[in-house]
Structures are given as structure tokens and as C-alpha cells.
C-alpha positions in Angstrom: 29.3 143.5 157.3 29.9 144.4 153.8 31.1 141.3 151.5 34.0 142.6 149.6 34.9 139.3 147.9 33.9 135.6 147.6 35.9 132.5 148.6 35.5 130.0 146.1 39.0 128.1 146.3 40.1 125.7 149.1 38.2 123.2 150.9 35.5 125.5 152.6 33.4 128.1 151.2 33.1 131.8 152.4 33.7 135.4 151.8 35.8 138.2 152.9 33.8 141.1 154.8 34.6 144.6 156.0 33.1 145.6 159.3 31.8 148.9 160.5 35.4 149.8 161.9 37.1 149.0 158.6 38.6 145.7 159.6 38.7 143.0 157.1 38.1 139.3 158.1 37.9 136.0 156.0 34.8 134.1 157.2 35.0 130.2 156.7 32.2 127.7 157.5 31.8 124.2 158.5 30.5 121.5 156.2 26.8 120.4 156.5 26.6 117.4 158.9 29.9 118.3 160.4 29.1 121.4 162.4 31.9 122.7 164.6 34.5 120.2 163.4 36.6 122.6 161.2 36.1 125.8 163.0 36.9 124.2 166.5 40.0 122.5 165.1 41.2 125.8 163.4 40.8 127.8 166.5 42.2 125.7 169.1 45.3 124.9 166.9 45.8 128.7 166.5 45.7 129.3 170.1 48.2 126.5 170.7 50.6 127.7 167.9 50.5 131.2 169.3 51.2 130.1 172.8 54.3 128.2 171.4 55.6 131.5 169.8 54.7 131.2 166.3 53.1 134.0 164.1 49.4 133.1 163.3 46.1 135.1 162.4 43.7 136.1 164.8 41.2 133.4 164.4 37.9 133.4 166.4 34.7 131.5 166.3 31.8 133.8 165.6 28.0 133.2 165.2 26.0 135.8 163.5 22.6 136.1 161.5 22.8 136.4 157.7 20.6 139.6 157.7 24.0 141.4 158.9 25.6 140.8 155.5 25.4 143.1 152.4 27.0 142.9 149.0 29.6 145.6 148.3 28.9 147.7 145.2 32.3 146.7 143.6 32.2 143.0 144.7 32.6 140.5 141.9 32.8 136.8 141.4 34.2 134.6 138.9 32.1 134.4 135.6 33.0 130.9 134.5 34.9 132.2 131.3 38.0 133.4 133.1 36.6 136.8 134.0 34.6 138.5 136.6 31.1 139.6 137.1 29.3 141.8 139.9 28.3 139.4 142.8 24.6 139.2 143.1 22.1 138.1 145.9 22.0 134.7 144.2 25.5 134.3 144.5 25.4 135.0 148.2 22.4 132.5 148.5 24.2 129.8 146.8 27.1 130.1 149.5 24.5 130.3 152.3 22.6 127.2 151.0 25.7 125.0 151.7 25.9 126.2 155.3 24.0 124.6 157.9 22.3 127.0 160.3 21.5 126.8 163.9 17.9 126.4 164.9 17.6 130.0 165.6 18.8 130.9 162.0 22.4 132.0 163.0 25.4 130.8 161.2 28.7 129.7 163.0 32.1 130.2 161.2 35.8 131.1 161.7 36.6 134.8 161.4 40.1 135.1 160.6 41.6 138.8 160.6 43.6 139.9 157.7 47.3 140.1 158.5 49.1 143.5 158.5 51.5 144.2 155.9 52.1 143.1 152.2 51.9 139.6 151.1 55.4 138.3 149.7 54.7 134.5 149.2 54.8 131.4 151.1 57.6 130.3 153.6 59.5 127.3 152.2 60.7 124.7 154.8 64.2 124.6 153.2 66.7 127.1 151.7 66.4 130.8 152.2 64.4 133.8 150.7 66.7 135.5 148.3 64.8 138.9 148.9 65.3 138.9 152.6 68.7 140.1 153.9 67.8 139.0 157.4 67.0 135.4 156.2 70.6 134.1 157.2 70.0 130.3 158.2 68.8 127.7 156.0 65.1 127.0 156.9 65.7 123.3 157.4 68.2 124.2 160.1 65.9 126.6 162.1 65.0 125.4 165.5 61.5 126.6 165.4 60.8 124.5 162.3 62.3 121.5 164.0 59.9 122.3 167.1 57.0 122.8 164.6 57.4 119.2 163.5 56.9 118.0 166.9 53.8 120.3 167.7 52.2 119.6 164.4 52.7 115.8 164.8 50.9 116.1 168.4 48.0 118.1 166.8 47.9 115.6 163.7 48.2 118.7 161.6 48.4 116.6 158.3 48.5 119.7 156.1 51.4 121.8 157.6 52.9 122.3 154.2 54.5 125.6 152.6 51.4 126.2 150.9 49.8 127.0 154.3 52.4 129.4 155.3 52.4 133.3 154.4 55.1 135.8 154.5 54.4 139.3 155.0 56.4 142.5 154.5 55.7 144.8 157.5 56.7 148.2 158.5 56.8 149.5 162.0 57.9 152.7 163.8 56.9 155.2 161.0 58.5 153.2 158.4 62.0 153.2 160.2 61.8 149.3 160.7 60.9 146.9 157.9 61.1 143.2 157.9 59.5 140.0 156.7 57.2 138.2 159.3 56.5 134.3 158.9 53.0 133.1 159.6 51.5 129.9 159.8 47.9 129.8 158.3 44.9 127.4 157.7 45.0 125.1 160.7 41.6 123.3 159.9 43.4 120.1 159.3 44.3 119.2 163.0 42.9 117.2 165.8 40.9 114.7 163.4 39.5 117.3 161.2 40.1 117.6 157.5 38.1 120.9 157.0 34.9 119.5 155.5 35.2 115.8 156.7 37.0 113.9 159.6 40.5 112.8 158.8 41.0 109.4 156.9 42.9 107.1 159.3 45.9 107.3 156.9 46.3 110.9 157.9 49.2 111.4 160.4 50.3 107.6 160.1 51.7 107.4 156.6 53.3 109.7 154.2 51.9 110.2 150.5 55.0 108.7 149.3 56.2 106.2 151.9 58.7 103.7 150.6 59.1 101.8 153.7 55.3 101.0 154.0 55.0 100.4 150.5 57.9 97.9 150.3 56.2 96.0 153.2 53.0 95.7 151.3 54.6 94.7 148.2 56.9 91.9 149.8 53.9 90.7 151.8 51.5 90.6 148.8 49.2 92.7 150.6 49.0 90.5 153.7 50.8 93.1 155.9 48.2 95.2 157.9 49.4 98.7 158.9 48.7 99.7 162.4 46.4 102.3 161.6 44.2 99.9 159.5 43.1 98.2 162.8 40.5 100.4 164.7 41.3 100.9 168.3 38.9 99.8 170.7 36.8 102.5 172.3 36.4 102.5 176.2 33.9 104.7 177.7 
């Protein structure tokens, strides 16, 4: 697997690889001490959304040995001064040092296949795309988005914002059919996972700006106890 780019933004470290067949995949790894947390949540949520009819990347759990990796001749990393420099084995080792291996030395990750087409930005949850003649319904009135609210609530997808969507301009039938396809991406903040760490109890129970809850706390001078602040009893 040839590393063609490092992934240094977002909550999880990783890199982009190209396999022997020319396919490109983004590899994302679990945080040390929370093995399987983010990767399992991402793949399970992806399958549920796909079954419900939404466009999602092909995400799979993969285990492999680091010896399979090699750095591409033109692969670069940020140089810390706003530019780029060639990626070195030390850069790769720095990423690998933050990944907890299995006892046999293999690594577990999510392999996300690159989407077909040309990226044209995010999918906002209101308004329309000015550059898409097929976008005829205001997004806030789309039935699939009203349904997504219910599904995301059930999965406790606390990060289902526009930044975690991607629109791709695709061409089919030898270029005779062209259109924008809307994708949901980055499902690692579901089912109690917050990618690197478990969700805080507040996630899925209170908005970042929640006037009703804030007002109750102010009026009660802090004596109002929010339901999610009381841990539920666990029965085995």
C-alpha cells in the first residue's frame, strides 16, 4: 500500500493509501485505550444509513501489518511554516506511535474508499445549491433530511452537521448523464463514540445553544438537575 498523503486534520490520525489495483482509501485509526470504539461505530452507522437509502462511502474495518506500507515518492507533509516537505519514515513512525497495535503487531483501522466524481462542497441543510439546476426543493423541506433527523437521533449521531457531508459531481453513461450526488460522511460520532473518546453525557441530550435548558438553570440558580446528569442504573 503506497501512502500518497498524510491525514493531520480532524479528530483521528491516518493517511491516504493507493493499493495495487489503483484504488484510493483513507485509513483512520482508533485512539490508544479505546480500541474498536470509533472504527466500529463508523462502520455500523455507515451500514445503517446505506440500508436506509442514503449515499455513504464504502467503509470497512481492516487489519494489516505496518510492513505493508511504503511512502510514495511525491508524498508530502506540512512543514510547520505553511508549506510542504517530502514525507519521511520518521513522519510515518510518528503516526504509527499513536496507534495501539494488536498483540501480533497488526493495526486495526477504518478503510474508507474515495468517492467517485469531483468534490463540489458540502450539502447544507437549508436553502439550495445555486450551481445545481436539479436542486429544486429547499433542503429544509426534503423528506430524506427529516427522516435523517430521526435516524441520527436514534444512533446518537451528535456530529451530523453540514461539515460532515460532501457533494460529488459525477458523470455516467460515457458523460451523457451528469449530476450532483449528496453523501453523508464521517460517522465516527455515533453510538456513544466521539471518535477518540466516548461521548460526554451531554451529547445527544442538549444542544450547544439550548435556551430552554439554560433558562431553567438560571431561574433555579443551578439547582435544576438535567435528566442526563443523573447516571442511569446499570442492570446485569
